[in-house]
Structure formats: C-alpha cells, structure tokens
C-alpha positions in Angstrom: 126.9 74.4 77.6 127.2 75.8 74.0 124.9 78.8 75.1 126.5 79.2 78.6 130.5 78.7 76.8 129.3 81.2 73.8 127.6 84.0 76.5 130.9 83.9 78.5 133.3 84.7 75.4 130.6 87.3 74.2 130.6 89.0 77.9 134.3 88.8 78.4 134.7 90.4 74.7 132.3 93.7 76.0 133.8 93.1 79.9 137.2 93.5 79.5 137.1 97.1 78.4 135.4 98.8 81.1 137.9 98.1 83.9 139.8 100.4 82.1 138.9 104.1 83.7 137.3 105.2 81.2 134.4 103.4 79.4 135.0 102.0 76.1 131.7 100.3 74.3 133.2 99.0 71.3 132.1 95.8 72.3 129.0 96.5 72.0 129.4 96.4 68.2 130.4 92.9 68.2 127.6 91.7 70.6 125.0 93.6 68.6 126.2 91.5 65.8 125.8 87.9 67.3 122.1 89.3 68.2 121.1 89.6 64.7 122.3 86.2 63.9 121.3 84.2 66.2 117.3 82.9 66.5 117.8 81.1 70.3 115.9 83.2 72.8 117.7 82.2 75.9 120.6 82.7 73.8 119.7 86.6 73.2 118.2 87.1 77.1 121.7 86.1 78.2 122.9 88.4 76.2 120.6 91.4 76.3 121.0 90.7 80.2 125.1 91.2 80.0 124.7 94.3 78.2 122.3 95.5 80.6 123.9 95.0 84.0 127.2 96.3 82.2 125.7 99.5 81.0 123.1 99.8 84.0 123.1 103.6 85.1 125.0 104.9 82.4 124.1 107.7 80.3 124.8 108.7 77.1 125.8 105.5 75.5 126.4 105.5 71.9 124.4 103.6 69.8 125.9 100.1 68.4 126.5 99.7 64.4 123.3 98.0 63.4 121.6 98.4 66.3 118.4 99.7 65.0 118.1 96.6 62.6 119.0 94.2 65.6 116.2 96.0 67.7 113.8 95.1 64.9 114.2 91.9 65.1 114.2 91.6 68.9 110.9 93.4 68.9 109.2 91.2 68.0 110.5 87.9 69.7 107.7 85.2 71.1 109.8 85.8 74.2 108.4 88.6 76.3 111.6 88.7 78.2 113.8 89.5 75.5 111.3 92.4 74.1 111.5 94.2 77.1 115.7 93.8 77.6 115.9 94.9 74.1 113.7 97.9 74.8 115.2 99.0 77.6 118.4 98.5 76.1 117.0 100.6 72.7 115.8 103.8 75.8 119.7 103.0 77.1 121.2 104.2 73.2 118.8 107.1 73.2 115.9 105.0 70.8 113.3 107.9 71.4 111.0 105.9 69.9 111.0 103.3 72.2 110.7 105.7 75.0 107.8 106.5 72.9 106.3 103.1 72.6 107.0 102.6 76.8 105.1 106.1 77.2 102.0 105.3 75.4 102.4 101.4 77.1 102.1 103.1 80.5 99.3 105.2 79.7 97.2 102.9 78.4 95.0 101.7 81.3 93.1 98.9 79.8 97.2 97.6 79.3 98.3 94.5 81.6 99.1 95.6 84.5 102.2 93.9 84.9 103.7 95.4 81.4 102.4 98.7 82.4 104.6 98.4 85.5 107.4 97.6 83.9 107.4 99.9 81.3 107.3 102.6 84.2 110.5 100.7 85.7 112.2 100.9 82.2 111.5 104.4 81.5 112.6 105.7 85.4 115.5 103.1 85.2 117.2 105.4 82.1 115.8 108.3 83.3 114.0 109.0 80.5 113.8 112.8 80.3 110.5 115.2 80.8 109.1 112.1 82.9 107.1 114.0 85.4 104.1 115.3 83.9 103.5 111.6 83.3 104.3 110.8 87.1 101.8 113.1 88.0 99.0 111.1 86.4 100.0 107.9 87.6 99.4 109.2 91.0 95.9 108.9 90.5 96.3 105.3 90.5 97.0 103.6 93.7 98.5 101.1 92.4 101.5 102.9 90.6 101.6 106.0 93.4 104.4 104.5 95.4 107.1 103.6 92.1 105.7 107.2 90.9 106.3 109.2 94.3 109.7 107.3 94.8 110.5 108.7 90.9 109.7 112.0 91.2 112.7 112.5 93.5 115.3 112.1 90.0 113.7 115.0 88.1 113.4 118.7 89.2 110.1 119.8 87.7 108.4 123.3 90.0 104.9 121.8 90.1 105.9 118.6 91.9 106.0 119.9 95.4 102.4 121.0 94.7 101.3 118.6 92.8 102.5 115.7 95.9 101.0 117.9 98.6 97.6 118.8 97.0 97.3 114.4 97.7 99.2 114.4 100.8 96.0 113.4 102.8 94.8 110.4 101.3 98.0 108.3 100.8 98.7 105.2 103.2 101.7 105.7 105.5 104.1 103.9 103.1 102.9 106.0 100.5 103.1 109.2 102.6 106.8 108.3 103.2 107.6 108.0 99.6 106.0 111.5 99.2 108.5 112.7 102.1 111.5 111.3 100.6 110.8 112.9 97.3 110.2 116.2 98.6 113.1 116.0 100.9 115.4 115.2 97.9 115.8 118.7 96.2 116.3 122.3 98.6 113.3 124.3 96.7 110.8 120.7 96.8 112.5 120.9 101.1 111.3 124.3 101.9 108.0 123.6 100.5 107.8 120.9 102.6 108.2 122.4 105.7 106.2 125.2 104.7 103.5 122.1 104.5 104.6 120.7 107.9 103.7 124.7 109.7 100.5 124.6 108.5 99.5 121.2 108.9 99.0 119.7 105.7 102.1 117.2 106.5 102.0 116.1 110.4 105.0 117.3 111.9 105.3 113.0 113.5 105.0 112.5 109.6 109.1 113.7 109.4 111.8 111.3 110.8 114.8 112.0 112.8 116.5 110.7 109.3 114.4 112.9 107.1 115.3 116.3 109.6 119.0 115.3 109.0 118.5 115.2 105.1 117.3 118.3 105.1 119.6 119.8 107.2 122.3 117.9 105.2 121.4 120.7 102.1 123.6 123.4 104.4 120.9 126.3 103.3 120.0 128.6 106.3 116.2 129.1 105.1 115.9 125.2 105.0 117.7 125.2 109.0 116.0 128.2 110.3 112.6 126.5 109.1 113.3 123.1 110.6 114.2 124.5 113.4 111.1 126.3 113.3 108.6 123.5 112.7 110.3 120.2 113.6 113.4 120.3 116.4 117.2 120.4 116.9 118.9 117.3 115.0 121.8 117.0 116.9 121.8 116.4 120.6 125.0 116.9 123.2 126.6 114.3 125.4 124.6 115.5 128.3 120.9 115.8 127.0 122.0 112.2 125.5 123.0 111.3 128.8 119.9 112.4 130.6 117.3 111.1 128.0 119.3 107.5 128.9 118.2 107.9 132.6 114.4 109.0 131.2 113.9 106.3 129.5 115.3 103.7 131.9 112.8 105.1 134.8 110.4 104.8 132.4 110.7 101.3 130.6 110.7 99.2 133.9 109.6 95.5 133.5 106.1 96.5 135.1 105.1 99.0 132.6 106.4 97.1 129.7 104.1 94.1 130.6 101.0 96.6 129.5 102.5 97.0 125.8 100.1 96.4 122.8 102.4 94.6 120.8 100.4 94.3 117.9 100.9 98.5 117.9 104.5 98.1 119.2 104.8 96.4 115.5 102.7 98.6 113.5 105.5 101.3 115.0 108.2 99.5 113.9 107.1 99.6 110.2 105.9 102.5 110.2 109.3 104.5 112.3 112.1 101.5 111.6 111.1 99.0 109.3 112.4 101.4 105.9 116.2 99.9 106.7 116.1 97.7 109.7 114.4 93.8 108.9 113.0 91.5 111.4 111.0 88.3 111.3 111.7 88.7 107.7 110.1 91.9 106.9 111.1 95.2 106.4 114.8 96.9 104.8 118.2 96.1 104.1 119.8 99.8 104.5 121.2 98.6 108.5 121.8 95.5 109.9 118.6 92.7 110.2 117.5 92.9 114.0 115.9 89.6 113.9 119.5 88.4 115.6 120.6 91.4 117.7 120.6 92.0 121.8 117.4 93.6 121.4 116.4 91.9 124.7 118.7 94.5 126.7 117.1 97.6 127.5 120.4 99.3 127.3 121.4 97.8 124.2 118.4 99.2 122.3 118.0 102.7 124.4 122.1 102.8 123.5 121.9 102.7 119.9 118.3 104.4 119.5 119.7 107.4 121.4 123.5 107.9 120.8 123.4 105.6 117.0 126.9 107.5 116.4 129.0 106.8 119.4 130.1 103.3 117.8 129.5 102.7 114.5 130.3 99.8 111.6 132.2 100.9 109.0 129.1 99.1 106.0 126.3 101.5 107.8 128.2 105.3 107.6 125.7 107.3 105.9 127.2 108.6 102.4 125.5 112.3 101.2 125.7 112.2 97.3 125.1 115.7 95.4 124.0 115.1 91.6 124.9 117.6 89.0 120.8 118.6 88.8 120.5 119.4 92.6 119.5 116.0 93.7 120.5 115.2 97.6 120.7 111.2 98.3 121.3 110.2 101.6 122.0 106.3 102.2 124.6 103.4 102.0 126.5 102.9 99.4 125.7 99.3 98.2 127.9 99.0 95.2 130.7 100.6 92.8 131.5 100.3 89.0 134.1 102.1 87.0 130.9 104.0 85.6 128.0 104.4 88.5 127.7 104.3 92.1 125.0 101.6 93.5 122.9 103.5 96.8 120.8 102.1 99.4 117.9 104.0 100.7 115.1 103.5 103.4 112.4 103.7 100.6 114.4 102.5 97.3 117.4 101.7 95.8 119.3 104.0 93.2 122.1 103.6 90.5 123.9 106.5 89.5 126.2 107.4 87.0 129.3 108.3 88.4 129.3 111.4 85.8 126.3 112.8 87.4 127.4 113.3 90.3 129.2 116.7 91.4 129.6 115.5 95.4 130.0 112.8 97.7 131.3 112.6 101.2 131.5 109.7 103.6 129.7 111.1 106.9 131.9 109.7 110.2 127.8 109.7 111.6 125.3 106.3 111.8 122.8 105.8 108.9 120.3 105.8 112.2 119.6 109.1 112.7 119.1 110.2 116.3 115.5 111.5 117.7 113.7 107.9 116.7 112.1 108.2 120.2 111.2 112.3 119.7 107.6 112.4 118.1 106.2 109.2 120.3 104.4 109.3 122.9 105.3 107.0 126.2 102.9 104.6 125.7 103.9 104.6 122.2 107.7 103.8 123.0 106.8 101.3 125.2 104.9 99.7 123.0 107.9 99.4 120.5 110.8 98.9 122.9 108.0 95.6 124.4 108.0 94.5 121.0 112.0 94.6 119.8 112.0 92.2 123.0 109.9 89.5 121.6 111.1 86.0 120.3 108.4 85.5 117.8 106.4 87.6 115.4 103.2 89.5 116.4 100.2 89.8 114.3 100.2 93.5 113.0 96.6 95.1 114.7 93.0 94.7 113.0 92.6 97.5 110.3 89.7 100.0 111.3 
C-alpha cells in the first residue's frame, strides 16, 4: 500500500504537466531523484514503468538532472526488469552508451535469446538511428527475421529493398507478409517491390488487396502505372461489384461448399485474413473479431468482402499517416495522447511521436480492402467461405 501510494503521488506529479498542450518534462527531475534514493526494486520498477509509459513514442526528451548517476545504480540492480526499463529510458534520453550496450548484446549470438529479443525491441521502440545495417544482419537468423523485417519499414536505407528481396524465396508466409509490409511503406521501396513482382521474384498473389491500396495511397503516378500493370485495378464500380456478387452466389451453392477442404480454408484464412481478423481466438485485432459474426449467411460474407466500404463502423475507418521521413502507414488509430499516436496495422503496432507526423488523413473507406477474392481460384474461395461458416475450429493441414 505504501509503495502504491508513493507511486501514485509521483505519477501524478509527472503526469499533470503532460495534460497541457506543450510537453513539460519538469517532473522527470523529481522522479529521477526519488529513483536515486530508494532501494526497493518493486518501487523502482513501478516508477520506471510509469515514466516509460508517459514517454513512449516521444523523441528528443532532455535527460533529467541526475539521471547518469541514477542510471548507473539501476544498471547493477538485482532485478532484470529494473535494468531493462532503465536502459530503455536511457535510450529515450539520448544516452548513446546505452544504445551501444544493447547493440553489442543483440549481435552476440551466444547471448540469451530472450535478452537479445528485448534488446532489439528497445532499440526499435526508441527508433535508434542507423539501425538498418544491424537489422540486415538479423535477417540471417530465422528467429529474428520477422521483427527485423517489421522494423526495417521505420528506416530509410537505399539497400533495404535489395537485401529483403534477395532472401524472399526462403521466407515463411508470415515473413513474406512482413517483407511486403516493409517494402510498401516507402515510395522508393514500392517501385522495387513492383519490379520484383514483374520479374517473378515476388509472386503476384503475395500482394494482397490491402497492400495494393496502400501503394495507391502514395499518389505516385509511376507506382500507380506499375501497380495497374503487374497487379490490376484497386477500385471497382458499383456495376462490377453487383456482377461479382451474382457470380459468387451462383458459384457457392450448398452442394459445392459441401466439397470444401476446411483445413485448406483455415490455411487461406491465416494467409489472407488473420493479419487483421481473429476467429476462434487466432488472428489479429485490427478488424472485428469474426467468431461471433453472421458469417453463416453467404450474403453477409459476400457483401463484406466484395463491397466492404458500403457500411463502415467508425472504429474501422482507415487512417493514412505520412511521417516526416517519407514513411506511409495505413491502419487504425487505436490510441492518442498529447504527444503520440498509436497505429494498429495488419502486422504490427506502431507508436509515433506527433512531431514526426507530416500528414494524417482519415479515409471514408473501410480498413477492409476490396479484391480479397481476386487472387484466389474458385476452389480456394469455396474452401475459405466454407471455413468461415464453421461452428468450431478446424485443424490446419499437415505440413508437407
């Protein structure tokens, strides 16, 4: 109770200035002084977590008075969590020595795996400069490949597209999605991604409708022309949507659905839908959870897939964000503070400092893109729709 009361008081002293329009970090000095005086690891961790939560996503936070001495004490704490939280805060305060220690730990392949993963997470969260070359090296380690690919979208480096595409053929399906997500985040990367699709390095079907729409959002004539050539049109007329509805209703008759391979349907769901939607507790949380939806109704499924923007819940409108260094993010804004924006995207959650955002626009179209069935054969559409109509989870197909 004593710790909770002291922590609450300290948190209030720090949080109160943050309620103003302009960030005021004067409370950091007082909290740093408290951290330097107490010995209780639980209390230290409580304060460190509060400071971290308040500063998450911030850039260029001035180092508090007395931080270096306090940080040195915390760095030799018996608590692993205290040491790690103190290191993350040191990064936020621009402590280059802390960044150097984490880089060294991350590159040490004989070090504890969990320690290395946490070091990577800390470096990425604080957007440590010049991290791309280190991330390139991590692509050779399968257990680090996915987080490294996700992180690469946050850095502008001319070698990124060629490094990612060089190994594309050996990536798992989820890693390929992360690779495409990174390459679709910057206009200069996008052109190389589309060139790879054209020459067959990246299969055309690996570009989802969501990715195609994000590429179109750059408003770049060269990207649009190349996209139309190698992938196809992104938007459809009402007449075409009505024709597609008629076609799929005729195709997906009960006797045809009865022949479906449900295991393959689940595999297709995880490849094309699970990055955004959950079903039976599996999948992402960008879009609605489908477990309790009206998915047994074929009309409901087809209307939402073929014309997702016809009726949009305000919670699932797409937000497009362009950062000052040219990165494009498409997703749902899940949280906002005076200083940060949290964006939930199909393959990751990103916290951005407001000062790093050049432009932000809420679109009147759904997060769910059109064209989800476009790259699927008839039997694949059948398998996917049949899986969506199930009442219980289906096992995945055996790995070949």
